[in-house]
LOFISE-190921 format. One line per 10 residues: for each residue x, y, z of C-alpha. Coordinates in nm, 2 decimals. Each point is the difference from the previous one (the first is absolute). Layout:
X/Y/Z; ...
END
This chain:
0.00/0.00/0.00; 0.12/0.35/-0.09; 0.10/0.24/0.28; -0.26/0.26/0.09; 0.09/0.36/0.07; -0.21/0.23/0.21; -0.04/0.38/-0.02; -0.25/0.25/0.13; -0.15/0.32/-0.13; -0.19/0.23/0.23
-0.29/0.11/-0.23; -0.29/0.24/0.06; -0.23/-0.31/0.05; 0.23/-0.18/0.24; 0.32/-0.20/0.02; 0.06/-0.21/-0.31; 0.20/-0.32/0.03; 0.17/-0.10/-0.33; 0.14/-0.34/-0.07; 0.22/-0.08/-0.30
0.23/-0.26/-0.13; 0.34/0.12/-0.14; -0.19/0.09/-0.32; -0.38/0.00/0.04; -0.26/0.15/0.23; -0.19/-0.27/0.20; -0.23/0.20/0.23; -0.12/0.34/0.10; -0.20/0.01/0.32; -0.14/0.29/0.20
0.08/-0.09/0.36; -0.07/0.15/0.35; 0.35/-0.06/0.12; 0.30/-0.21/-0.08; -0.03/-0.36/0.12; 0.24/-0.12/0.26; 0.03/-0.35/-0.15; 0.35/0.05/-0.14; -0.13/-0.06/-0.35; -0.14/0.35/-0.04
0.29/0.22/0.10; 0.16/0.23/-0.26; 0.29/-0.17/-0.17; 0.33/0.18/0.00; 0.07/-0.09/-0.36; -0.24/0.17/-0.23; -0.01/-0.14/-0.36; -0.06/0.25/-0.28; -0.36/-0.13/-0.04; -0.08/0.08/0.36
0.14/0.36/-0.04; -0.20/0.03/-0.32; -0.33/-0.10/0.16; 0.05/0.25/0.28; 0.09/0.28/-0.25; -0.30/-0.08/-0.22; -0.24/-0.01/0.30; 0.13/0.33/0.12; -0.06/0.15/-0.35; -0.35/-0.15/0.00
-0.09/0.16/0.33; 0.14/0.33/-0.11; -0.23/-0.01/-0.31; 0.29/-0.03/-0.24; -0.04/-0.36/-0.10; -0.30/-0.15/-0.17; 0.15/-0.33/-0.12; 0.25/-0.23/0.16; 0.29/-0.17/-0.17; 0.07/-0.27/0.26
0.07/-0.36/-0.08; -0.20/-0.22/0.23; -0.08/-0.36/0.07; -0.37/-0.10/0.01; -0.06/-0.29/0.25; -0.35/-0.13/-0.04; -0.23/-0.22/-0.20; -0.04/0.05/-0.38; -0.34/0.16/0.06; 0.15/0.24/0.26
0.28/0.09/-0.24; -0.25/0.07/-0.28; -0.19/0.23/0.23; 0.31/0.18/0.12; 0.12/0.05/-0.36; -0.34/0.15/-0.08; 0.04/0.24/0.29; 0.32/0.14/-0.14; -0.19/0.11/-0.31; -0.23/0.24/0.21
0.12/0.35/-0.08; 0.13/0.22/0.28; -0.28/0.20/0.16; -0.28/-0.22/-0.15; -0.21/-0.27/0.16; -0.18/-0.31/-0.12; -0.24/-0.25/0.16; 0.07/-0.36/0.10; -0.24/-0.09/-0.28; 0.21/0.20/-0.25
0.31/-0.21/0.10; -0.20/-0.32/-0.02; -0.11/0.09/-0.36; 0.35/0.10/-0.09; 0.14/-0.34/0.10; -0.28/-0.18/-0.19; -0.21/-0.12/0.30; -0.29/0.24/0.07; -0.13/-0.21/0.29; 0.33/0.02/0.18
-0.06/0.33/0.19; 0.03/-0.16/0.34; 0.31/-0.19/-0.10; 0.15/0.32/-0.15; -0.06/0.16/0.34; 0.18/-0.29/0.18; 0.29/0.03/-0.24; 0.02/0.37/0.06; 0.01/-0.07/0.37; 0.30/-0.23/-0.05
0.20/0.26/-0.20; 0.34/0.01/0.17; 0.12/0.30/-0.21; -0.24/0.27/0.09; 0.02/0.35/-0.16; 0.23/-0.13/-0.28; -0.27/-0.26/-0.09; -0.28/0.25/0.06; -0.28/-0.20/0.17; -0.11/0.32/0.17
-0.15/0.11/-0.34; -0.27/-0.27/0.01; -0.34/0.10/0.14; -0.33/-0.17/0.07; -0.25/0.00/-0.29; -0.18/0.31/0.15; 0.34/0.18/0.02; 0.02/-0.06/0.37; 0.34/-0.03/0.18; -0.01/-0.37/0.09
0.26/-0.26/0.08; 0.36/0.13/0.05; 0.23/-0.22/0.20; 0.17/0.30/0.16; -0.32/0.18/0.09; -0.26/0.21/-0.18; 0.16/0.32/0.14; 0.33/-0.08/-0.18; -0.19/-0.09/-0.32; -0.18/0.33/0.01
0.32/0.19/0.06; 0.17/-0.17/-0.30; -0.29/0.08/-0.23; -0.02/0.36/0.12; 0.37/0.04/-0.04; -0.01/-0.13/-0.36; -0.30/0.22/-0.09; 0.20/0.30/0.13; 0.29/-0.07/-0.24; -0.18/-0.16/-0.29
END
């Protein structure tokens, strides 16, 4: 198994824990505090990809970046990967419904499964699951909290 590197970025929506391999992003998670399990402490060595993720997140939160250029590894089922790839096609500052994503991946009855895949997205913000709304445009289902989803959408609308 490849070595995992940890870094943190203190964003306007909370502390973001970033995990990478030497060459790819593995996970972005909004956390309350660093875990004391030894696995989640910042690594001294920071590969270029980790520095790049931090830089691009900072640019995003400053309103200067609308698209990310990060290489990442998707770890999930084929269905989840299909959903996550569809999420990356949602333009900055725009929203779609779970049904829109289900239609995009060719399975219009999969709205609930799309929601579950969204919830399992380990690369939030860069794979923009926050841009998916309920069918009535309601802010539903965000693993990191509706308040953070609302903040991200408002932020993107401000800089769109």
